[in-house]
Structures are given as structure tokens and as C-alpha cells.
N, C-alpha and C positions, 0 to 999 in steps of 0.2 A: 504493500500500500504506500501511496505517496502522501505528502503533506500531513504526516502524523505529528501530533503534539506529544512531547515527552518532557514531563516536569511535574510540579506540584498541582494537585487538584484544586477545585474552586468550590466554595460553599454553595453556590447556585446549583451544584449537582447533588445536593444532599439526598433527595429521594431516589434519584437515578442510581446513585452509588449503592444505596442500601438494596435496591432491587437487583442490581448487577451482582453484588456479593452473595446475596441469598440465592440467586439463580445459579451461580457458579458452584457454590458449596452444597446446597441443600435440595437439589432437584434430580439427582442421579440415583440416590439410594432411598428406597421407600421408608427405611427407619429414620431418615432425616426429615421426613415430612413434618411441617409445623415449626421447624427450627428457624430462628431469625437472629441476625447479628445484633439487632437492637435489644432483644430480650436476653441474649446470651452475654453481651458486654455493654450494658447501658452506660458504664463509665466512659466509654469511647464513642458510642454511636448515637447518643442523644444529640439533637441538633445543637444544643448550647455548647457542646464540647468540640464542635467543628472538626470532625475527623477528615473531611475532604481535603483540607489544606495540609493535613499530615500524611496524605497519601502521595506517593510517587506513581504517576500514571502514564499509560500510553492511551491516547484518544484520537479518534478520527475527526474530532471537532463536534460531533453530535453525541457520541456515546463512548464510554470507557471500553477499552479492549484488554487492558491489564492494569493491575494495581498492586502496590505493596505499601502497607501501612507502616509508618515510622513514627513511633510515639516516644519522645525523649523525656525521661524522668530524672529527677535529682535524687540521689541516695546519700545517706549518711552511713559510713562504715567506721565505727568507733570514733566518730567526730570528724572524719575526713569526708569532704564533699567530692562525690564521684558522679559522673553522668552516664546514664544507661540509655542506649537506643534500642527500644523494643520493636521487633519486627512482627507484624501480624497481617491477617487477611491477604496472604499471597495468592492472587487470583489472576487467571488468564481466561478470556472468553473461550467458550467451547469451540467456536468456529474459527479460531485463529491460533491454536496451539501449535508449537513447533516453529514459530516465527522469531523466537528469541526475545519476546517482549518481557518475559519474566526476568531475564538476565538484564535487560535495559533498566527495569524498575529497581532491581537489587543493586545495580551499579550506582544508580542515582541516590538511593538511600545510603549506601556505604560512603559515597563521596560527600554527602551532606553531613554525615556523622564525623567524618575525618576533618572537614572544614570547620565544623563547630566544636571541635576538640572534645567530642564524646569519647569516654574512656573505654567503653566496651559495648558490644551489641549482643542481643539475646533473642532467641526464638525457640519455638517448638516445631519439630519437623524431622523429616527423614535425613539421616546422617550424610549419606553420599550426595544427596541433592544439594545440600547447603554447604558441604565441604568445599565446593568450588569457590565459595565466597568467604572462606576463612573460618567457618563455624565448625566446632568440634564439641563432643560431649564433655561437660565440665561440671565442676562443683560437686557438692555432696548433700544428699537429702536423707534424713533419718526418718524411718517409718516404723512405728511400733504397732503390733497387733495385740489387742486386749480382748478377752472373752469373759463370759459370765463366771466361769470357774476361777479365773484370775481375781475377779472382784470378790467372790465369796471367800476365797482363802485369805485375801488381804484384809477385808473389812468385816468378815463374819457372815454366817448364813442368814442371820436375822437382821442384818444391817438395814436401816431405813434412813435415808438422807433427808435432812430438812432444807436442802438447797432446792430452789425452784428454778426452772428454765422457762424463759419466755421468748417467743420470736420477736425480733426487733422490726419495727415499722419506721417509715420515713418520718412520721410524726413524733416518734419517741426521741426527741432531741437530747433529753437528759442521758439516756442510755448511749446514744451515739457520741456525746461528749465524753462519757466515761470510757468508751471503747477507744476513741481517738487518743486520749491521754494515756491510757494503760499501754496501748501499742507503742507509743513513743518512749515510754519509760522502760518497757520490758526488753525491746529488741535493739541491740547495739548496731546491728547491720539491717538496714531497712530502707525501703522506698519512702520518700517524704510525701506522704499522702496529703491531699487537700481536704480539710474538714467538710467543706460544703459539698464535696462529691462522695463523702464516705459511705452513705447508704448505697449509692449506685456501685461503688467499689466492692462493697460487701456482697453484692449479688452476682459478682463475676462468675462465669461458667456455671450458672444456675445454683450457686451456693445459697445457703440459708443462714442468716445471722441470728445468733441466740445470745441473750444476756442472762446471767445467773445471779440470783439474789439469795441472801441469807438474812433472816429477820428484817426483811424489807430493804437491806442495803446491797448495792452492787458489789459483787466479789470477783467477777470474771466474765469472759465472753468466749464464744467459739463461732467459727464459720464452718458449717457442715455441708458436705456434698453427698446427697443421696445417690447420685449416679456412681460415685466412686466408693460409697460407704466409708467415708473418711472425714475425720476432723482435719480440715485443711490448715487451720490456724487457730490458736487458742492461747489464752493468758489468764492469770489470776493475780490478785493483789499481793500474794506471797506464795511460797512453795507449798506450805501446809494446805492452803486452800486449793491450790492446783491439784494436789493429790486427791482431795475430797471431791473434785469435779469429775474424776474418772468414772465413777458409777453413774453420774448424771449424763455424761456423754453417751454411755451405752443405753441408758433409758430413752434419751432423745432420739437415738437412731431407731429404736424399736426392734433391734436385731440382737443376735447372740454374740456377735463378734464385730469389732470395729477397728479401723486403722487410725492412727494419730500421727500426724507429721510434726517434726520439730527440726530446728536448725542447730548446728554445732554450738553456737554461742549461748544457747539456752541451757546452761550447764545443769542447773537444779532440775529443770523439767526433764532433761535427758536421764538424769540419775533416777528420778522417780519412775519414769516410764520403763527404763531398763530393769529396775528392780521388780516390777510387777508383770511386765508383758509376757506373752507366750513366745513371741519371736520378734526379731529386729531385722529390718531390711535396709541395707545401705546401697544407694544408687546415685547415678549422676543426677544433678539437679536440673540442668538445662543444656541447650546448645548455645555456646558462647563464641564470640570473636573479640579478642582483646585488641584494641587499637593503641592504647597507651600503656605499655608494659611497666615502665618505671612507676607510674602513679598507682596502677593496680597492685603491683607487688608490694609497694610500701603500705597501702591501705589495708590489704588483707593480712600481711604479716603483723602489722601493728595491732590489728584487731585480735589476731590469734594470741598475742602476748597478754591480752586481758584475761584469758582463760587457761593459758598453758605456758609453762616455762620452756623457753627455747634455748638451745645450746649457743654458747658464744661461737662466733665464726665469721668468716669474711670470704666472699666469692664475687667474681665479676662475670657478667653474662653479656654476650653479643647475640641479640635476637634479630633475625632477618624477618621482621614482622610483615603482616599482610599489606600494610601501606608504607612502612618505613623501617629502617634499621635502627635499633636502639642498643647502645653500649652503656651499661651502668654497673655499679658495684653495690652489693648489699652487705652490710655489717651489722651483726647483733652482739651487743655487749651488755651483760646484766639485764637481759630481757628488754633492752631498748633498741629500736630499729632505726638504722640510718641507710638511706638509699641515695647515692650520689651519681652524677653523670661521669662517664669515662671509666677506665679500668685497664688493667694489664693482664695478659694471659687469660682471657675470658673463656668460659664455657660457651661454645658457639652452637646455636640452635636455630633450626628453621622455625617458621611460625607454628607449623603443626607439631613439631617436637616440643616447642615451648608450651603449647597448650597441654600436651601430655605431661611434661615434667612438672609444671606448676599447678595444674588444675584438674587432672584426671585422677580417678581412684587408683589406677595401676599404671606404672611406667617403669619399664626395665632400665631406661636411660637414667631415670631419677635414682634408681637403686645403685647406680655406679658412681654417683656423686660422692664427695667426701662425706663421711658419716655424720658430721655435725651439720652439714648443709642439708642432707636428705631428711634429717630430723625435723626441719622446718616445714616440710612439704607432705602432702599437697596443701595448697592454700584452701582453706574452707570457705565455701560460698554457697548461698542459696537465696533465691527470691521466692517468696510465697506465691503459689499459683494465683492467688487473689490479685496479684499485681502483674501477672503475665498478660500479654496482649495477643 
């Protein structure tokens, strides 16, 4: 086709874009009937959030032929400001696949992230498909399975909780304020959510938000996914109350077994869940593409020192990154991290090797680093699926 437009979308296409995305994703498989981007991710696709201009598109002037959503969010990782470029709604019209339009849109999105100094990109998708654009499985997600037997043996056969669970509505501003504050106090690695969008955020991927009360006072919250039979995100005012929420999670689900996700930095929650659960699954958290290695290595190592003692050591790395080469030196002394530009006799890594060494669950190349250096790794990282796009 000639005279194609390739660039950011326009808000005037709001309804057309929703129709296009729903048509591409939800009209081929009967089990997808009734699904819509607007209800699946209201935090992005409501008109007031203007998703169109956050899409890199190919258009013939009248209709979209391809689109890649790029949603840039600010994160706090142990106080360090990091920018994440979330990739979503990767769509190509059914009648023009194989024309390279998806590659065009991904290239536009990556270039925008690079120019705007975004530190890393993240998405969900098939590994080899997105490996061409620098994405690799990365991060660590902890998932604990708890069943009725675990609860009975921990709390007693006749245990009755006085904690109540209530679904959260958009009108329950007091509960939403509590959730917003508790989230920010609890998680040292987190997306910086906007309070005014919190209810829409909590509904992501058809999750259901719950608030927990004891004697009329808020003590915790959870975002529960019926589709996955999983507590996607949860927190309480202290670790004792978090433990007391576990029977309530099971009751809310209405099932005999439930999975609960947690991240590495939630040390007390992980210990409670590990002590009680039937089993633990450790998996990659998401597909990532690091664009600024120096900043990401510092932020994640610094965060790790908040919950773990790291060996003293010093090592230089030369990473031939997806968009640029980076030479930097990492030094840890008395659990204090320093990352500086430059270095001598560096460990040289391709981008893919660096993703594996620093961020994957297993890396043979990492195992061959000096012992004190390999003890630092992998860098722990997870984004709650609530914040995925």
C-alpha cells in the first residue's frame, strides 16, 4: 500500500481503535466472545485516558491497519525513579498480515522509549516473536498454593475468623484511599499509580478488588482473579494481620485451593506464605528489554540490599545493548552499591547474554562469574499483573 501513515494515533479515532482491537483479538475464537478491551483494561481504554495517542500505528488514512500500545509509567525501586515502557495491544489487521506492519509499530515504540530515556520495556507474549526486539524472559515471580488443609492445620479445625471481606466499588473512596496508601507503604518496588485511576487499575484483567475489615477498621486488601484462581496482589497493615487474611482469601474464592502471588521484596509475606503453603512456584515475571543497563543494575541491586546482605566485590561489564553499548563498573562494599561509568577488563556480554546473566532465573554464564559477583544475581524484579498492559 502507498501513502500509509506511520506514527502516533489520534484521539479522534477512539471508537474506531476500540472496534479495531476487539475485532483483531476477540472474533476468531468462540471462547473470546463478549470480551472487550474497554472492560478488560479500563485503566487504559476509557476515553479520558486517551490510549490512541499512546499507540504507534500504521493507517491508510481512514482506518488502522496495525497498532502497538506504548504506555510509559514511572516506578519507584527503593526510592530510585525508573521509567517503564509497557507494550500492549499488539494488533495487525487480519487482511494485511505479513506486510511487516507489526515490526514498523514495534520499531516506532522502541525508538520512542530510547529517545525519552525509558529504562526498560515490558510485555506479555511469545518469546521468539518478541526476541527480535530485545525482549527476553526476566524477573522472578513467587506463587504460593494454599489449600483448606493448610489452613486447618495452621489455624485449627474450629477456627472462625472475625475478619470480613467486602468488594470495593468506585464509590467507596475511603477504602480506595486506604488501598492506595497501604500499597505505597508496603511495596518498595512498585509502579507509581495515580489515585484517581485506582479503581479502574484494580479491575485490570477482570480482577476483583476486596477490602478487609476487623471490628469495623480496614486491615488489608486483595485483588483477586477468578479466571486464574489467584490472589494477584495483597497487603495488610502488619505481618500478623496478613497471616490472618489467608483463611479469608480462601473463603472469598469459594474454592478449596488458591494461589497467592508475592514479590521478592515482601520478605515477611514470603516467610508467612512459605511456612504455610502446600507448594511454591518460582517463575519468570515478564518479558523485558533493558535499555539503560547502568540505571537498572544500580536500582535493582540497591533494592536487593534492603532485604539481603550482598558480598563485597567489584566487577566491570561491557554490554552490547539493544540500542547502545554500555561500559560500567559495579562495586559493593558493606552492602552499599556504587555503579560508575567506565571500567577495565570488563565482562563482555551481548544484550541477550546480559538479560540472562542479570535477570533470568538460570544462567550458566552467570555461574562462571567470580563467586562474590554471582552472589548478587539474579536481580529480583516483578511488576504486579495489575499494572501490566
